[in-house]
C-alpha positions in Angstrom: 220.1 77.6 160.8 219.8 79.5 164.0 216.4 80.0 165.7 215.6 83.5 166.9 213.2 84.2 169.7 209.7 83.3 168.7 210.8 81.3 165.7 208.1 79.0 164.5 208.9 75.6 162.9 206.4 74.1 160.6 205.9 70.3 161.2 207.3 67.7 158.9 207.5 63.9 159.2 210.2 61.7 157.8 210.0 57.9 157.6 213.3 56.3 156.6 213.0 53.9 154.9 209.4 53.9 153.6 209.8 51.3 151.0 207.9 48.4 152.4 206.6 46.7 155.6 206.3 48.9 158.7 207.9 51.9 157.0 205.4 52.0 154.1 202.6 51.4 156.6 203.9 54.4 158.6 203.9 56.6 155.5 200.3 55.6 154.6 199.1 56.1 158.2 200.7 59.6 158.6 199.3 60.7 155.3 195.8 59.6 156.3 195.9 61.1 159.8 198.0 64.2 159.6 198.1 67.4 157.7 201.9 67.9 157.7 204.0 67.0 154.7 205.5 63.5 154.8 208.9 62.7 153.4 209.8 59.1 152.8 213.1 57.6 151.7 212.9 54.7 149.2 215.1 51.9 148.1 212.7 50.2 145.6 211.0 51.7 142.5 207.9 49.5 143.2 207.2 51.5 146.4 207.6 54.8 144.5 204.9 53.6 142.0 202.6 52.7 144.9 203.0 56.2 146.4 202.3 57.8 143.0 199.3 55.7 142.3 197.8 56.6 145.6 198.4 60.3 144.8 200.0 61.1 148.2 200.0 64.9 148.7 203.8 65.1 149.4 206.7 63.2 147.9 210.4 63.5 148.4 211.8 60.2 147.4 215.6 59.6 147.4 218.0 56.8 148.0 219.9 57.5 151.2 222.8 55.3 152.5 225.6 56.2 154.9 227.1 59.6 154.3 224.3 60.5 151.8 222.4 61.6 154.9 224.7 64.7 155.1 223.2 66.0 151.8 219.7 65.1 152.9 220.2 67.0 156.1 221.2 70.1 154.2 217.9 70.0 152.3 215.2 68.9 154.7 213.7 70.2 157.9 212.3 66.9 159.2 212.0 64.5 162.1 213.5 61.2 161.1 212.3 57.8 162.2 214.6 54.9 161.2 213.1 51.5 160.5 215.8 49.7 158.7 216.6 46.3 159.9 218.5 43.2 158.9 218.5 39.8 160.6 221.0 37.0 160.9 220.0 34.5 163.5 222.8 32.6 165.3 221.5 29.7 167.4 224.9 29.3 169.1 228.2 31.2 169.4 229.9 29.0 166.7 227.7 30.5 164.0 229.0 34.0 164.5 230.7 35.5 161.4 232.5 38.8 161.2 230.8 39.8 158.0 227.2 39.1 159.2 227.7 40.6 162.7 229.3 43.7 161.3 226.4 44.1 158.8 223.8 44.0 161.5 225.7 46.7 163.5 226.2 48.8 160.3 222.5 48.8 159.6 221.0 48.7 163.1 223.4 51.0 165.0 225.6 53.0 162.6 222.6 53.8 160.4 220.6 55.5 163.2 223.8 57.2 164.4 224.3 58.8 161.1 220.7 60.0 161.0 221.1 61.5 164.4 224.3 63.2 163.3 223.0 64.7 160.1 219.4 65.5 161.1 219.8 66.7 164.7 220.4 70.3 163.6 216.9 70.4 162.1 215.2 69.6 165.3 213.5 72.5 167.2 215.6 74.6 169.6 214.5 75.7 173.0 213.4 79.0 171.6 211.3 77.5 168.8 207.6 78.0 169.0 205.9 74.6 168.2 202.4 76.1 167.4 201.1 78.8 165.2 197.5 79.8 165.0 197.6 80.0 161.2 199.1 76.5 160.8 197.7 74.5 163.8 195.8 72.2 161.5 199.2 70.8 160.4 199.8 69.4 163.9 196.7 67.2 163.6 197.8 63.7 164.5 201.3 64.8 165.7 202.8 65.8 169.1 202.1 69.5 169.7 204.6 70.4 172.3 207.8 68.6 171.1 209.4 66.8 168.2 210.2 63.1 168.6 213.1 61.3 167.0 212.1 57.6 167.2 214.4 54.8 166.3 213.3 51.2 165.8 214.7 48.7 168.2 213.3 45.3 169.2 212.4 43.5 172.4 215.2 41.0 171.8 217.6 43.8 172.4 216.5 44.0 176.1 219.2 42.4 178.2 216.8 42.2 181.1 214.2 40.4 179.0 216.6 37.9 177.4 215.0 34.6 178.4 216.0 32.3 175.6 219.5 33.3 174.4 220.7 33.0 170.8 220.5 35.7 168.2 223.8 37.1 169.4 224.6 39.8 166.9 221.0 40.9 166.3 220.4 41.1 170.1 223.6 43.1 170.6 222.9 45.5 167.8 219.4 46.2 169.0 220.7 46.7 172.6 223.0 49.2 170.9 220.1 51.0 169.3 218.4 51.4 172.7 221.6 52.7 174.2 222.2 55.3 171.5 218.6 56.5 171.7 219.1 57.1 175.4 222.4 58.8 174.8 221.1 61.0 172.0 218.1 62.0 174.2 220.6 63.2 176.9 222.2 65.5 174.3 218.9 66.8 173.1 217.8 67.5 176.6 220.9 69.7 177.1 220.7 71.4 173.7 217.0 71.5 172.9 215.4 71.4 176.3 211.9 69.9 176.2 211.4 70.8 172.5 212.9 67.5 171.2 213.3 64.0 172.5 214.5 60.6 171.4 212.9 57.2 172.2 213.4 53.6 171.0 210.4 51.6 169.8 209.5 47.9 169.5 207.0 47.5 166.7 205.7 44.0 167.8 206.0 40.8 165.8 204.8 42.2 162.5 203.7 40.1 159.5 206.3 41.2 157.0 208.9 39.5 154.7 211.5 40.3 157.4 209.8 38.1 160.0 208.2 35.4 158.0 210.9 32.7 158.7 210.7 33.3 162.5 207.2 34.3 163.5 205.4 30.9 163.3 205.4 30.4 167.1 203.8 33.8 167.5 201.2 33.2 164.8 200.1 30.0 166.6 199.1 32.0 169.6 197.7 35.0 167.7 200.5 37.3 168.8 201.3 38.8 165.4 200.0 42.1 163.9 199.8 43.6 160.5 202.1 46.5 159.4 199.1 48.8 159.4 198.2 47.8 163.0 201.8 48.3 164.1 202.1 51.7 162.4 198.9 53.0 163.9 200.0 51.8 167.4 203.5 53.3 167.1 202.2 56.7 166.1 199.8 56.6 169.0 202.6 55.8 171.4 204.7 58.7 170.1 201.7 61.1 170.3 201.2 60.3 174.0 204.8 60.7 175.1 205.5 63.3 177.8 208.8 64.8 178.9 209.0 62.3 181.8 209.2 59.4 179.2 212.0 60.8 177.1 214.9 58.5 176.4 213.0 55.3 177.2 212.1 52.2 175.2 208.5 51.4 174.5 206.6 48.6 172.7 203.7 49.2 170.3 201.2 49.0 173.2 203.0 51.8 175.1 204.5 49.6 177.7 208.0 50.4 178.7 210.6 47.7 177.8 213.4 47.3 180.3 217.0 47.8 178.8 
């Protein structure tokens, strides 16, 4: 779809996936604090029931995996945020397996890459108008001057901040996420100007099923947060981004994480 001069793009939000944990918390937060339609991808019927029981005002629930994003991209005008993660923890190099390492890269790196590929054409162009007096209320709780494509990384993916070692394949895959976010932002800067940007985000140590086996040391010093707290903080970070911060990596408090 080409954008003519003065073309106005109505805001949408996409959370992928929105089945549980941080993703579901993001969906709930966006629906409470914004007026724009919210689209969530789901992997579990239980989450679909939760959404229906809460009578969310907008639903578009589908199962996306791999090349299915191509069909999704043909149907939706949205800004995707990927929060899919999988964790295999290797304490030493002898524990690396081809299958588990490849799985982490498939989910943490290839997944976001496919979303970038199939959804990038729906991000606003340089000539797109981001506001419209008749629909300004839909921008409530969202950035008003640009769209943000946010991918979920993790602080352990920071090479500079690697103090303890271990976690080989997960660290490497999350470093890859930060790298592709920066690279994709460079492309957006050339093709979309300041109307669209990409950043990487660290959600904190969140109390979810994903982290329960590894977060005890953080819980002892009160350094864990709930999915709802993480979601609210991440949206606040995204809403405060300026063009000078495009392509960077931020934690849930808005602090830049070194690559």
